[in-house]
N, C-alpha and C positions, 0 to 999 in steps of 0.2 A: 774588348773590341770597342772602338770609338763610336759614339752616337753623333748624329748631325741633326740640329734643330733648325728648321727653316721658318723664318718669321717675316712679317712686314717690316719695313724700315721704321726704326724708332719704337718697336713693340717692347723691347727690353731696355731697362736702364743699365747703367754701367755696373752697379752692384750685382744685379741679377746675372749679367754677362760673366762677371768675374766668378761668381758662385758656380755657374754652369761650367766654366772652363776648368775650375778646380775639380769638378766632378767628372771631367773627361768628355764633356759635351762640346762639340764644335758648333758655334752659332753662325748661321748664314742668313743674311737679309735678302729678300727678293721683292721686287716691286709688286708682283701680282701672284703671290701664292694663293691657291684656292682656299687653303686653310693652313693653320700651323700643323706641321707634320714632323713626326719623329721617325727618322730613317736609320736602320741598322745595316750598314754595308757588310757584305760578306757573301759567301756562297757555301755550297756543300763541301764538307771536308773530304779529302781524298784518303782512301785507305792505303796501307803500305804497298799492296800489289799494284794499285792504280798509279801511285807515285813512281814505283820502280818501272812500270811499263812506259810511263811518260819519259822518264830518264833514258831508258834503253832506246826508245824511238828517236829521241833527240840526238843521242850519240850515234846511232846507226845512220842517220841522215846528215851528220856533220860533214861538211865538205871543206871546212877551214883548216883543220889539222887532224891528222890521224893519231896524234898523241893521245887525245881523249879516248878514242876507240881502243887504244892499246892499254892505257893506264887504268881506266875505270873497271873493266872486268877483273883485272889483277887485284885491285884494291877491294872490290866487292867479294871476290873469292877469299881473300885473306881475312876480311871481317867475318864472313860467314863461317869459315873454318874455326876462327877463334871463338865465336859464339857457340858453335857446336861443341867445341872442346870444354867450354865452361859448363855446358849442360849435361855432359856425360861422356866425354872422351871420344865421340864418334868423329871420324875424319872423312 
């Protein structure tokens, strides 16, 4: 995950900026940061059930094309049946 370092203008020299960039840190200058801050963007990770629920809600509310609503359940069923077969032959 990328990190963002917010500093006052001119607080970092070119060499320090390059070293931070190589380390995956994005340097941002702000005229009035209250102090130097290290920010890690991101949020809570979604579990498989939450992700599936979000996908199903999006598909059920899709008004652009019914193709998604027809294809997605078929592909999910196929994938689940294949996974079950690998785990013990249940259908």
